[in-house]
N, C-alpha and C positions, 0 to 999 in steps of 0.2 A: 519669697518676701511674706511677711508675716501679713495675714488677712484678717479684716475687720471681722468682728463677731460681737457678740451678746454683750461682750464686756471692753471691747476695743474700737476704738475708731482713731482716724487722724484727720487732720483739718491742715488748709493752707494758710499762711502767717494774714492771708487778705482778709480774712473771716473776721481778725479783730483790728485790722490797719487800713487805710487808706480812706478814701473818698465817701464809699458806701460798704461800711462793714457790715458782716451780717448775725448781729447780735441775737437777735429774735429768732434767726434759724439756732445758734447756738445753743440759746438757751432752750429751744426745745430739744436738743439732743441731750441736754444735761439733766433736764426733767423725767427723759426717757429712760435714760442709766439709773438716775435715783429709782425709780420706780417699779425696774427691774432687780440686779443683782449688785449695781454700783458699775465702776470701771475706770478706765481712763482714757483722755481724749489728748492724743499728742498734736499739739498745735504749732506748724510751722514746718510739716512735713506733709509734701503731695501723694496725692492715692497712689501713684505710680511708683513709689518709694519708700525705701525704709529708712533713709538718711536724710538730714534738712539739706539743704544746699552748702557747700563748701565755703566756710567764711561766715555763713550766716551768725548774726549778733541780735540779742535780744534786748531791746531797751530796759534800761532797769525799774522803770516806771509801770512797764506794761503788766508783769505779772497781778499788780495790785490794783490796776485799773479793772482787768478782768473779772476781778473776783467785786469789785464795787458793782460793775455793770451788770453781771448776773444776778446780785443779789437784789438788786432794783426790778429785774424781769423775771425772779423765780420766787415760789414759796415753797417751803420745807425743802429746801434744795442746799444740800452741804458741799460745796466745793473747795479743794485746797488746791493751789499752783504753785510749782517748782519749775527753775530754770535747770537743764542738761545739754551738757556737752557730748556729742555722739564722738564716736571713733573718728572720723572725717573731720573734726574741729568744729564742725558748726552746731549752732546751738538751738533747740527747741523749748516750748511749753510743755512739760505734763503736766495734765489738769486731772485731779482725781477726784471724782463723783461717788460719795459716799450711798451706801443704799440707805433709803427712807423706810428703816424699819417699823415703825409704828405710825405714822402718818404718810397720807400720801401726797407725793410734790406735785408740783402745776406752775403754770406760768400766770403772771399778774393777771394776765387778761381772760384769765380763766377758762383755759385748754388745760387737757392733759393728755399724756404722752405714754408710752412704754416700748422699751428696749425687745425686739424680736428678731434674732439671727443677725445681721448687720443693718437694720431698718429701724426706725423711729417710727411707730403707730399710733394712730391716736387712738382714745380710749372711748368707746361708746358708754352711754348709761348705764347698759346692764353689766359692761365689763369693771365699770368703776364702781359699781354696788359691790360686784365679787370681790375686786381688790381689796374694799373696805374691809369686807368681811374675812379677808385672809389675812389681815394685818396681823391680828392677835397671834394667829397660827405660826406665824414667823419666829415670833419670840417665846412661845409657848415653853420651849424647852429648856433655856436657862433659867426660867423664875424658879426662883428657889419656892421650897414646901416648908412644912415645920415639922420635918423630920429629921432630927440629927444625925448628922453622917457618919457616926458609929454604929447605927443602927440598921445597919444593912443586914441583908440574909448574906449570910456566911459562904455558902456552898456557892451562890450566884457570883459573889466578890469574888473566892478564889478562881473560879474557871472563867472570869472575865480578863483578870490579870495575866491568869496561865497562856488565854487565847491570844492576847495582844502579843505578849512576849513570844510566841511560837509562830507569828504572823508574817509571813515573806514581806505585807506590804507596808510593815509599820519598821519605822527607822530604828536603828542602834542607839540614838539619840533619846528616844521615848522607850525603849526596852529595858535600860539603864536606870529608868526611874525608879522611886522607892513608889511601893504599892500605893499610898495617899499622895503620890504628885502623878501618878497614872491618873487617878482620879479626877484630881484639879485639872489634868492636861484636856481630858474628855468633857470635861464642865460638867461632872456629875455631881459636883457639890459647889457649893458658893457659901465661903467661910465655913461655917459649923453647921450649916444645912444640907441636904440633899437636895438638888434641882429636881423639879420633875423628868427631867431625862433619866437623871441618876434612879429615881424610885422605880420608874419605868424598868429599867435594867438591871442593875442590884438591889431593889428594895424588898421590902416582906410583901408577904400575899395581902397582907392587911392593909397597908400604906398604898398596895397598886392599886386596891379596889378602890382607895377613897380618890382617885385622882378623876378627875370630872369626868373624862371620855375612854379610860382603859379600853387597848385593844381587846377583844372580843371575836371569835369566829365561828362559822354555822356551816356544817356541811350537808345538804340536802341532795340525796340523789332519785330521779324521777326514771318511771317508765314508760313504756310507747303511749300509753294511754295518759300519761301526764300527772297519775300517781304516785306518791310520796313514799318510796320503799325502804328508804334508811337514813338516819338523822344522826352525824355525831357533832358535840357542842363542847368548844373550849371557851368557857364564860367565866371560871372560878378565879380568874386571876393571880393562877399562881405561876404561871411561863411568863418569863420575858420573851421578845421577839423573836431572839433565837430560838430559844426552846417551844416556839409557837410554828416555827417554821418546818421543824425538823418534825414535832408531833402530825403534823397534816401530811408530810411525806412520808413518814413510817407507818400511819395507822389507819389510811384508807387503802383497803385492799383494791381496790379500781385501777390505781397508778401501776400496778403489775402485768394488767392485762395488754395484749396487741396480739398484730397478726406478723406471721414468717413473710419473708419475701425472696424468692430464689435469687442465689447470687453464684451463679456456675453450679458446681457441686456442692458448694454450701447454701447454708439457707441465713438470712439476717432477720432476728427479731427485731421490729421495730413497735414501741409501744405505743398503745391509742394517744396517750399524753407524756411526753418525754420529762426525766426530772429536772435537766436545766428550765425546760418551761413552765413547770409547777413552780418550782423554787423561785424562778425570777418574778412570775405572777403574784405568789402572795409576800415575797420581798417589796414589791412595788407597793401592793397594798397597804402593808405595816408602815413603810418608811415615808411614802407619798401622802398619806392620807392627812387630813386638817384634825389636828387632837384638841380641837375646839367646838367639834361637831358631832352631835351623837351617830350611832349607829353601828351594827355589829358589819365584818365583813361576812360575805356570802359565798360559797363556794356550790354553785349547784351546775349536779352532774346530770346530764340528758342524755338517751342513747346514742344520738347523732353528735351532741357538742357538751364543750365546758363553758360555761359563764363566773367568772367572777366580778363579783358587786362591791365596790368599795364605796362608801359615804362620801359625798362632796361630790363638787367637781372639778374639771381641770382647772389648775393655777391659769391665771389671765396669762394668754400669749400661747398656751398648748392647743392645740386643736386635735381631734383623731385625724387631721390628715397628716400635720406635722411633728406627730408624735415620734416619729424614727427620729428626727433631726433637732428637735427643739429641747433642752435641758432648761430645766425650771424645778427647782425643789425647795417647798415648802420648810423642810426638816432638815436644814444643813447640818446640824450637829449630828442628828441620828444619821442621816447617811454616811457622812464620816465614819462612825461607829459601824455601820453595817457593810461599809468597804474595806475597810483594816480588816473585820473578820472573814474576809470571802464570801460574803452574802450576796452582795451585788458589784453593779457596773457602776462608779462613781461618775463617769462620763456619759451624759443621756442619763434617760431612762431605764436604760436595758433593753429596750423595746429590739435594738438590732439582734443581739442574742437570742429572743424569742422568734425573731424573724428567720434566723440563719437556722436555728434549730427545726423548726415548723418545714422549712424550702426545704432543707436539705433531707427530710424525709417524706418528700413529695407532698406535701400536704398544703393548705393556702395559708396565705400572711394573717394573722390576727388580726380581729375588727374590733376597735376601741369605738365605745360611743358614748356620750355625756347624756343623761337624760336629766329628770327633773331634781332629784336631790344626791345621783350616784354618776356614777363612772361605771360602765359594766365592758368587759373584755371577753370576747368569745373567742374559742379557738375551736376549730372543728376537728371531728375524730377523723374524717375521710382520708384515704390518701388518694388526692388525682389520679395520679399514673405510678401504681408501685414499681413497674419497669424503668422509671428516671431514676430512682433511688441509686440503682448500680452506678447508673451514668454520672450524677453530682459526687458522689461518691471518690468515684475512679479520677475524675479530672480533678477534682479538688485536691486529693493526695498527689497526685502526677505533676502538677503545676504549682502545688502548695499556696492556693488561692486565699488571698483575704477574706474577713467577713463579709464587706461591701462586694466582693467579685464573686463569693458564692451566694450571696443571695439574688445578682443579677445573674448570673447563669442559670440559677435555679428557677429564676422567674420565667427567662427566654426558654428554657428548656420544656418547662411546663405547659408552657401557650405554645410550642412550635417556633412561633415568631411572633416579634412585638415591634411595632411601629416606634419611632422617635418619641412621640405624641404619648402613644399609652404606656411606655415604658418610663416617660416622666411624668404620667398622671398616679401610677402606681404606686411611685417613691415618693410623688410630692418633690421633685425636683424641679429647681427653678435657677434662673438666672442665663446670662448668653450662652454658656456652656454648661446644660443642667448635667450631664453624664459624667462629666470629668470626675475622676477618683474612681465611677464607678465600674467603668466599661472600656477605659484604656489599655489597659493591659489586656484583658481578654481582648478588644481587637488587634492591637500591637504583636500578641503572641497567635493571631488566626484561631482563637479558639471559637470565638463569636464572628461571624463574617456579617458584612451589610451589604446591602443595595440601594439604590435613591440615594437624592439629597436633600437636606434641611429638614424640613417638618416631613417629608417624604420618607426619610431613610426606613430601611427595614432592618432588625435585626434578627438572626437566626443561627442557629449551631452549625459549627463546620460540619460537612457530610464526614470528612475523614476521622474526627473526634469520637464522630458516631459509628462508623464502623470497628475504629481501634477499639473501643471500649465493648463492643459486642452487642451494643443494644442495640434493640429490634425496634426501628420507627416506624409506627403507624402513617402510610402516605397522606400529604394533606396539600392541598390545594393553595394553604396559606404560603406555603414558599416557593410559589411558581414564578419562573422568570417572566419579566416583563412582555419580552417577545412574546410567548407561549400565551399568555394571559392575552395579549392582543388580538392574536389568530383564533382565539379560543371565543373571545367576543366579535371579532368579525364573522363567524360563523353560525354563533347563535342568533345575530342579526339576519344573517342570510337566511334563515330558517322562519326568524319569528319577526320580520321586519316591523318599525312603529314600534318600539318598546320602551319603555321607561328605565333607568339605572334600576330601582328596585324589582323589576321583572327580569332584568337580566341578570341580576345577583341572584333571584331564588334557582333560575335554572341552572347557572355553571357552578355554584357551590355560594353558600352565606357565608363560610368562614375565609372566603377571600373580602377585604374590607372595600367598603364604597369609594374609599379614597383612591384606591389602585384602580378599580374599575372606571371613575371619572377621568383619571389621569391617562389612559389608555385611549377611552374615548376620543379626549382632547387631541392626541395623537394621530389615531386615524381622521378625526376631521381636518387637520392640519395635512395629511397626506391626500385628500381627496377619496378618501374610500368609504365614507360616512359621513352621511350628510343629518343634522339636527332641526328640528321644528318645534316652536312653542316657546315659553320662556318659563325659567326656574324649574318649579314641581310639575309643571305640564310638560316638561322638555319629551319628546319623544325622537328617539334615533332608529335610522334604515341604513341600509350599505346602499352606495351611491350607484346607480345603474350605469 
């Protein structure tokens, strides 16, 4: 079944018919779509189906009635309706909501919403202001300049057209176009003039320098005392985005540094900062930044970490918590060019690639952060557990893990065990079955095992998998069986009666979660072996005499 997402929703026909139609609710949804990326709402299909009821017919006057009523309830919202007959003969209404590019859509009672994932979320005043500031950035690319379309840089023009024709992501339909038609296809030109995007990519240096905020990059390296020891700058506007990415990778020698990790009789070289991570971070900084905001991209390298500073904030709807899942692009046309030239992942922000690369090399996940005037992404140099690298590599190759599965397996292996709550929190997973698609195959293949139920479910790597990969695992109480933990707690209380949970936790092992200890204490009380006195934080436990 097609899932509801940021550009798609389905509604029952009851929302526009009957004694109590939900016009206000539908208006809210249309406003949310318009303020995001636009989209489609299928009216006449229930939430648990992909098709309308067999034989369902849409009254001829209903599509026009919907458009009229919604025009009375919304502002700056463009809506088109059409009747579609599905494969089972039933009819439904395909309502197309166009993206509001230069204005903010709202309801006539003064409320504003935006589509995030599969939900329509109210816009708070600070988000409303940011969305208003972002609007000019969304149509910056296609604005024509005063540069004639024939006044391009011949070398950049030739390389771009050649790269497009050699890209496996570009269809033969596009590759067969003439050079000028390719330029028009990617909206590098508007009539007789190059657009801002055209100047940015194939324009001459002098014209690129005249763009209001052409991209510039600064690399700054600091020592242990926080003093700057190296600086490289690309700010003469002679390079287009692809060339900038290549220059950053090729001309900073620090990217070639790393450590060797033992792999049996062989040794694997693990760079401090991998090529995929660096390229993806710099590409993100260049293609997702607002080109109506001043500021350079800063690459700050410290002894223990790398920081990428990008001017401007996250697009409305994107947060440090949901960045792995939420896809919202300021520069659609620039993203398409970068995707077609193999510079980035189009779906999402590419952070899944960064997560996979870091976790597969035994490192912590990236740390995105939003500050007053910029977004900062921190990548740690430290390898959490070097011995885990071989385990992740072996299991990934043996079971052909997907990107999501590799991230999931790596997180659990790094932490030895994770509760369902901890796992969902790390990846910002929500919904009734949040781990679906992340852990399903790992569990069904017995790569990952679980114990407990619902919120108390604990995930850990199958010991058989660990032994077969020759991975030497350091013993930990995190995966202790429930009955053993219960006896350990009982023995502790026998020696130290009248103890709180925090005191028990300190003595038997801080790596064991308080939730597990509390569950086993509850069972011990039910069995009549332990008694409790006091309430809430003052509760004390003792063995029953």
